[in-house]
C-alpha positions as CSV (number, residue, x, y, z in Angstrom):
1,M,-17.7,14.6,-6.7
2,Q,-14.0,11.9,-7.5
3,R,-14.5,8.8,-4.6
4,V,-10.6,7.9,-4.1
5,C,-9.5,4.3,-1.9
6,F,-5.3,3.7,-1.9
7,L,-3.4,1.3,0.3
8,L,-0.6,1.8,2.2
9,H,1.6,-0.4,5.1
10,V,2.4,0.8,8.1
11,R,5.4,-1.0,9.5
12,P,4.4,-3.4,12.7
13,D,6.2,-2.3,15.6
14,R,4.7,1.4,14.4
15,I,1.2,0.6,14.4
16,D,0.4,1.8,18.2
17,E,2.2,5.3,17.8
18,Y,0.4,5.7,14.7
19,R,-3.5,5.2,15.9
20,A,-1.9,7.2,18.5
21,R,-1.2,10.8,16.1
22,H,-4.1,10.2,14.2
23,T,-6.5,10.4,17.2
24,D,-5.3,14.5,17.4
25,V,-4.3,15.6,14.0
26,W,-2.8,18.8,13.8
27,Q,-5.8,21.8,13.6
28,E,-3.5,23.2,11.1
29,M,-4.1,19.6,8.6
30,R,-6.9,19.3,9.0
31,E,-7.5,23.2,7.9
32,A,-5.4,22.2,4.8
33,L,-6.9,19.4,4.0
34,T,-10.2,20.7,3.9
35,A,-9.2,23.8,2.2
36,T,-7.8,21.8,-1.2
37,G,-10.5,20.2,-2.2
38,W,-10.5,16.8,0.1
39,H,-13.6,15.6,1.8
40,N,-14.6,12.2,3.5
41,Y,-11.4,11.8,4.0
42,S,-11.0,8.4,5.7
43,L,-8.3,6.0,7.0
44,F,-9.0,2.6,8.7
45,L,-6.1,0.4,9.5
46,R,-5.7,-3.4,10.1
47,E,-4.4,-4.9,13.0
48,D,-1.1,-6.3,10.6
49,G,-0.5,-2.6,9.2
50,L,-2.5,-2.3,5.9
51,L,-3.8,0.7,5.5
52,V,-6.5,2.0,3.6
53,G,-7.5,5.5,2.5
54,Y,-11.0,6.3,0.8
55,L,-11.1,10.2,-0.1
56,E,-13.6,12.6,-2.0
57,T,-12.3,15.5,-4.1
58,E,-13.8,17.2,-7.4
59,D,-9.5,16.3,-8.7
60,F,-7.6,14.1,-6.9
61,D,-4.9,15.3,-8.8
62,R,-5.3,19.1,-8.1
63,A,-6.2,17.9,-4.5
64,R,-2.9,16.9,-3.9
65,A,-0.9,19.1,-5.7
66,A,-2.6,21.8,-3.7
67,M,-1.5,19.7,-0.7
68,D,1.8,19.4,-1.6
69,A,1.8,22.8,-2.1
70,T,1.8,23.3,1.5
71,D,3.8,24.0,5.2
72,V,1.9,21.9,7.0
73,N,1.9,18.8,4.8
74,A,6.1,19.4,4.3
75,R,6.4,18.9,8.1
76,W,3.4,16.1,8.1
77,Q,4.9,14.0,6.1
78,A,8.4,14.1,7.4
79,E,6.9,12.9,10.5
80,M,4.9,10.6,8.9
81,G,7.0,9.3,6.6
82,P,9.0,6.4,9.2
83,F,5.5,4.8,10.2
84,F,5.1,3.3,7.0
85,E,6.7,0.2,5.5
86,P,9.3,1.6,2.1
87,M,8.3,3.6,-0.1
88,D,11.2,3.4,-2.9
89,G,12.3,7.4,-1.4
90,A,8.0,8.2,-1.2
91,R,6.5,10.2,0.9
92,P,3.3,8.6,2.0
93,D,1.0,11.2,0.2
94,E,3.6,10.6,-2.8
95,A,1.9,6.5,-2.6
96,M,-0.9,7.0,-2.4
97,K,-1.7,4.9,-5.9
98,P,-5.8,4.9,-6.3
99,L,-7.5,1.6,-7.1
100,T,-9.9,1.1,-9.9
101,E,-13.1,1.0,-8.7
102,V,-15.0,-1.4,-10.2
103,F,-18.8,-1.3,-8.8
104,H,-20.1,1.2,-6.7
105,L,-24.1,1.1,-5.6
106,A,-25.1,4.2,-5.4
């Protein structure tokens, strides 16, 4: 199982609304994430807008491509994109660049 961690930045003026949106993630989105191989997926948000994402998957590129092929992901990304600091025209899911793991205690 591959462990993936990534960073994004939520705009400071949108942090409260971003949190609120994640208290009730669409059931269709939750089901699509599970069906496409996203497991133990968590988001952590610091007060200054730093967002840390973590998930486990068999193959991150394949899981991301499978989500990209869903209609619900296109709708979710369109709604969530404005919450983030500029990402050079990328959607939030495209801007997820995995960090290099340097230590893991199993």
